[in-house]
Steps between C-alpha positions, in 0.01 A plus 500: 500500500760680292538789751627859452812617307790554729687829523304700247678813381422745237714728269326777316589697187307765309252253341538165672549319842715178515393274791760257625445208752640175627268211392358282795531123489268310256374809327419453126357846430419838654201724502590868500275774658519878476306784627509878560458455881599235740255221538312594178723294267345309214644225284695612203690176405372158531747219560816647355815303552704813518836552346795312661786707617863368547480548878205264527232758532209551266384833335196655324494843340175696506509721189138632554592755771457879467771723619468685829256244632535294807424127460463225759585134400473159649586158354349164581659174409296215330587129540441216255138469629451873404448616857 
């Protein structure tokens, strides 16, 4: 199994949310989920590789958010067998 992204953090601006995480071992991609309440997240990105940052973390920017709206995110890692 790919597992979950480690140390997920989010930084919001007026029209975007940037997610940053540390990749787990053997992950080749990530599925990103978003919801308006906790435990209701649905998949918004399928097997992205994320953007590599100089500190070894990965990031993804969600530009489809509305201002003044709370969002909940989680990320799952995908391994080479796509699980």
